[in-house]
Backbone as XML, in Angstrom:
<?xml version="1.0"?>
<chain id="A" units="angstrom">
  <residue number="1" name="MET">
    <atom name="N" x="-13.991" y="23.372" z="-13.784"/>
    <atom name="CA" x="-13.604" y="22.703" z="-12.567"/>
    <atom name="C" x="-14.681" y="21.672" z="-12.213"/>
  </residue>
  <residue number="2" name="ARG">
    <atom name="N" x="-14.231" y="20.456" z="-11.997"/>
    <atom name="CA" x="-15.158" y="19.384" z="-11.667"/>
    <atom name="C" x="-15.462" y="19.409" z="-10.175"/>
  </residue>
  <residue number="3" name="ARG">
    <atom name="N" x="-16.713" y="19.176" z="-9.854"/>
    <atom name="CA" x="-17.128" y="19.179" z="-8.461"/>
    <atom name="C" x="-16.823" y="17.826" z="-7.827"/>
  </residue>
  <residue number="4" name="ARG">
    <atom name="N" x="-16.207" y="17.848" z="-6.650"/>
    <atom name="CA" x="-15.834" y="16.610" z="-5.967"/>
    <atom name="C" x="-16.808" y="16.310" z="-4.841"/>
  </residue>
  <residue number="5" name="SER">
    <atom name="N" x="-16.892" y="15.045" z="-4.488"/>
    <atom name="CA" x="-17.798" y="14.643" z="-3.417"/>
    <atom name="C" x="-17.212" y="15.033" z="-2.056"/>
  </residue>
  <residue number="6" name="PHE">
    <atom name="N" x="-18.078" y="15.016" z="-1.069"/>
    <atom name="CA" x="-17.652" y="15.354" z="0.287"/>
    <atom name="C" x="-16.608" y="14.374" z="0.795"/>
  </residue>
  <residue number="7" name="LEU">
    <atom name="N" x="-16.809" y="13.104" z="0.508"/>
    <atom name="CA" x="-15.865" y="12.084" z="0.958"/>
    <atom name="C" x="-14.493" y="12.267" z="0.319"/>
  </residue>
  <residue number="8" name="ALA">
    <atom name="N" x="-14.466" y="12.618" z="-0.957"/>
    <atom name="CA" x="-13.194" y="12.867" z="-1.637"/>
    <atom name="C" x="-12.499" y="14.085" z="-1.056"/>
  </residue>
  <residue number="9" name="GLU">
    <atom name="N" x="-13.255" y="15.132" z="-0.780"/>
    <atom name="CA" x="-12.669" y="16.339" z="-0.184"/>
    <atom name="C" x="-12.109" y="16.043" z="1.208"/>
  </residue>
  <residue number="10" name="LEU">
    <atom name="N" x="-12.858" y="15.280" z="2.003"/>
    <atom name="CA" x="-12.415" y="14.960" z="3.351"/>
    <atom name="C" x="-11.153" y="14.095" z="3.323"/>
  </residue>
  <residue number="11" name="THR">
    <atom name="N" x="-11.124" y="13.120" z="2.452"/>
    <atom name="CA" x="-9.939" y="12.268" z="2.322"/>
    <atom name="C" x="-8.728" y="13.083" z="1.873"/>
  </residue>
  <residue number="12" name="ASP">
    <atom name="N" x="-8.937" y="13.970" z="0.926"/>
    <atom name="CA" x="-7.846" y="14.825" z="0.458"/>
    <atom name="C" x="-7.349" y="15.741" z="1.573"/>
  </residue>
  <residue number="13" name="PHE">
    <atom name="N" x="-8.259" y="16.281" z="2.361"/>
    <atom name="CA" x="-7.874" y="17.141" z="3.486"/>
    <atom name="C" x="-7.030" y="16.382" z="4.496"/>
  </residue>
  <residue number="14" name="ILE">
    <atom name="N" x="-7.485" y="15.176" z="4.857"/>
    <atom name="CA" x="-6.735" y="14.374" z="5.836"/>
    <atom name="C" x="-5.366" y="13.999" z="5.285"/>
  </residue>
  <residue number="15" name="TRP">
    <atom name="N" x="-5.307" y="13.658" z="4.004"/>
    <atom name="CA" x="-4.046" y="13.229" z="3.399"/>
    <atom name="C" x="-3.052" y="14.375" z="3.283"/>
  </residue>
  <residue number="16" name="THR">
    <atom name="N" x="-3.491" y="15.541" z="2.813"/>
    <atom name="CA" x="-2.556" y="16.651" z="2.581"/>
    <atom name="C" x="-2.137" y="17.342" z="3.864"/>
  </residue>
  <residue number="17" name="ASN">
    <atom name="N" x="-3.030" y="17.414" z="4.848"/>
    <atom name="CA" x="-2.697" y="18.107" z="6.096"/>
    <atom name="C" x="-2.163" y="17.167" z="7.174"/>
  </residue>
  <residue number="18" name="LYS">
    <atom name="N" x="-2.024" y="15.902" z="6.833"/>
    <atom name="CA" x="-1.533" y="14.891" z="7.782"/>
    <atom name="C" x="-2.355" y="14.906" z="9.071"/>
  </residue>
  <residue number="19" name="ALA">
    <atom name="N" x="-3.648" y="15.031" z="8.918"/>
    <atom name="CA" x="-4.561" y="15.078" z="10.059"/>
    <atom name="C" x="-5.075" y="13.675" z="10.365"/>
  </residue>
  <residue number="20" name="TRP">
    <atom name="N" x="-4.165" y="12.783" z="10.685"/>
    <atom name="CA" x="-4.527" y="11.382" z="10.900"/>
    <atom name="C" x="-5.389" y="11.197" z="12.139"/>
  </residue>
  <residue number="21" name="MET">
    <atom name="N" x="-5.384" y="12.163" z="13.057"/>
    <atom name="CA" x="-6.188" y="12.013" z="14.269"/>
    <atom name="C" x="-7.678" y="12.120" z="13.966"/>
  </residue>
  <residue number="22" name="LEU">
    <atom name="N" x="-8.045" y="12.616" z="12.785"/>
    <atom name="CA" x="-9.452" y="12.702" z="12.415"/>
    <atom name="C" x="-10.017" y="11.371" z="11.923"/>
  </residue>
  <residue number="23" name="ALA">
    <atom name="N" x="-9.178" y="10.498" z="11.434"/>
    <atom name="CA" x="-9.650" y="9.233" z="10.866"/>
    <atom name="C" x="-10.398" y="8.369" z="11.891"/>
  </residue>
  <residue number="24" name="PRO">
    <atom name="N" x="-9.886" y="8.150" z="13.103"/>
    <atom name="CA" x="-10.653" y="7.336" z="14.063"/>
    <atom name="C" x="-11.971" y="7.989" z="14.473"/>
  </residue>
  <residue number="25" name="VAL">
    <atom name="N" x="-11.992" y="9.303" z="14.553"/>
    <atom name="CA" x="-13.224" y="10.006" z="14.917"/>
    <atom name="C" x="-14.287" y="9.776" z="13.847"/>
  </residue>
  <residue number="26" name="ILE">
    <atom name="N" x="-13.899" y="9.869" z="12.596"/>
    <atom name="CA" x="-14.834" y="9.676" z="11.492"/>
    <atom name="C" x="-15.330" y="8.237" z="11.458"/>
  </residue>
  <residue number="27" name="VAL">
    <atom name="N" x="-14.443" y="7.282" z="11.687"/>
    <atom name="CA" x="-14.841" y="5.874" z="11.682"/>
    <atom name="C" x="-15.838" y="5.591" z="12.807"/>
  </residue>
  <residue number="28" name="VAL">
    <atom name="N" x="-15.590" y="6.120" z="13.993"/>
    <atom name="CA" x="-16.500" y="5.902" z="15.118"/>
    <atom name="C" x="-17.854" y="6.542" z="14.838"/>
  </residue>
  <residue number="29" name="LEU">
    <atom name="N" x="-17.860" y="7.744" z="14.267"/>
    <atom name="CA" x="-19.127" y="8.395" z="13.941"/>
    <atom name="C" x="-19.908" y="7.607" z="12.893"/>
  </residue>
  <residue number="30" name="LEU">
    <atom name="N" x="-19.220" y="7.048" z="11.919"/>
    <atom name="CA" x="-19.896" y="6.217" z="10.918"/>
    <atom name="C" x="-20.478" y="4.958" z="11.537"/>
  </residue>
  <residue number="31" name="LEU">
    <atom name="N" x="-19.735" y="4.326" z="12.439"/>
    <atom name="CA" x="-20.237" y="3.120" z="13.099"/>
    <atom name="C" x="-21.451" y="3.415" z="13.979"/>
  </residue>
  <residue number="32" name="VAL">
    <atom name="N" x="-21.428" y="4.525" z="14.681"/>
    <atom name="CA" x="-22.583" y="4.909" z="15.498"/>
    <atom name="C" x="-23.788" y="5.177" z="14.609"/>
  </residue>
  <residue number="33" name="GLY">
    <atom name="N" x="-23.561" y="5.823" z="13.477"/>
    <atom name="CA" x="-24.650" y="6.070" z="12.537"/>
    <atom name="C" x="-25.250" y="4.787" z="12.003"/>
  </residue>
  <residue number="34" name="VAL">
    <atom name="N" x="-24.402" y="3.814" z="11.698"/>
    <atom name="CA" x="-24.902" y="2.524" z="11.216"/>
    <atom name="C" x="-25.704" y="1.821" z="12.305"/>
  </residue>
  <residue number="35" name="LEU">
    <atom name="N" x="-25.238" y="1.902" z="13.548"/>
    <atom name="CA" x="-25.995" y="1.283" z="14.643"/>
    <atom name="C" x="-27.345" y="1.953" z="14.849"/>
  </residue>
  <residue number="36" name="ILE">
    <atom name="N" x="-27.398" y="3.257" z="14.695"/>
    <atom name="CA" x="-28.669" y="3.971" z="14.839"/>
    <atom name="C" x="-29.634" y="3.563" z="13.734"/>
  </residue>
  <residue number="37" name="ILE">
    <atom name="N" x="-29.121" y="3.481" z="12.516"/>
    <atom name="CA" x="-29.970" y="3.086" z="11.390"/>
    <atom name="C" x="-30.468" y="1.656" z="11.565"/>
  </residue>
  <residue number="38" name="LEU">
    <atom name="N" x="-29.577" y="0.756" z="11.946"/>
    <atom name="CA" x="-29.973" y="-0.643" z="12.114"/>
    <atom name="C" x="-30.851" y="-0.849" z="13.344"/>
  </residue>
  <residue number="39" name="GLY">
    <atom name="N" x="-30.807" y="0.083" z="14.286"/>
    <atom name="CA" x="-31.640" y="-0.035" z="15.484"/>
    <atom name="C" x="-33.122" y="0.072" z="15.186"/>
  </residue>
  <residue number="40" name="GLY">
    <atom name="N" x="-33.478" y="0.680" z="14.084"/>
    <atom name="CA" x="-34.874" y="0.822" z="13.718"/>
    <atom name="C" x="-35.356" y="-0.227" z="12.739"/>
  </residue>
  <residue number="41" name="THR">
    <atom name="N" x="-34.549" y="-1.218" z="12.462"/>
    <atom name="CA" x="-34.923" y="-2.244" z="11.495"/>
    <atom name="C" x="-35.158" y="-3.572" z="12.206"/>
  </residue>
  <residue number="42" name="GLN">
    <atom name="N" x="-35.319" y="-4.617" z="11.410"/>
    <atom name="CA" x="-35.522" y="-5.957" z="11.961"/>
    <atom name="C" x="-34.258" y="-6.508" z="12.613"/>
  </residue>
  <residue number="43" name="ALA">
    <atom name="N" x="-33.122" y="-5.877" z="12.404"/>
    <atom name="CA" x="-31.860" y="-6.340" z="12.986"/>
    <atom name="C" x="-31.672" y="-5.862" z="14.415"/>
  </residue>
  <residue number="44" name="ALA">
    <atom name="N" x="-32.588" y="-5.056" z="14.934"/>
    <atom name="CA" x="-32.443" y="-4.474" z="16.270"/>
    <atom name="C" x="-32.249" y="-5.519" z="17.375"/>
  </residue>
  <residue number="45" name="PRO">
    <atom name="N" x="-33.018" y="-6.606" z="17.420"/>
    <atom name="CA" x="-32.799" y="-7.578" z="18.502"/>
    <atom name="C" x="-31.399" y="-8.192" z="18.482"/>
  </residue>
  <residue number="46" name="PHE">
    <atom name="N" x="-30.829" y="-8.333" z="17.317"/>
    <atom name="CA" x="-29.477" y="-8.898" z="17.240"/>
    <atom name="C" x="-28.429" y="-7.905" z="17.686"/>
  </residue>
  <residue number="47" name="ILE">
    <atom name="N" x="-28.672" y="-6.631" z="17.456"/>
    <atom name="CA" x="-27.734" y="-5.596" z="17.876"/>
    <atom name="C" x="-27.769" y="-5.445" z="19.392"/>
  </residue>
  <residue number="48" name="TYR">
    <atom name="N" x="-28.963" y="-5.510" z="19.977"/>
    <atom name="CA" x="-29.085" y="-5.328" z="21.423"/>
    <atom name="C" x="-28.392" y="-6.444" z="22.191"/>
  </residue>
  <residue number="49" name="THR">
    <atom name="N" x="-28.297" y="-7.633" z="21.599"/>
    <atom name="CA" x="-27.607" y="-8.716" z="22.299"/>
    <atom name="C" x="-26.098" y="-8.502" z="22.352"/>
  </residue>
  <residue number="50" name="LEU">
    <atom name="N" x="-25.562" y="-7.639" z="21.477"/>
    <atom name="CA" x="-24.133" y="-7.349" z="21.522"/>
    <atom name="C" x="-23.760" y="-6.512" z="22.741"/>
  </residue>
  <residue number="51" name="PHE">
    <atom name="N" x="-24.707" y="-5.752" z="23.240"/>
    <atom name="CA" x="-24.428" y="-4.864" z="24.368"/>
    <atom name="C" x="-25.048" y="-5.404" z="25.625"/>
  </residue>
</chain>
């Protein structure tokens, strides 16, 4: 049995169980994570001007 990645398992779960309400939650969490990561870099002043 081949081991699958977390992203593949999550996508398969959403697809087979028709759990479409999880997709926006995951997208928002990913975007918040990207903002947190970019907040500590040289891009921080550009991000702060968006808000």
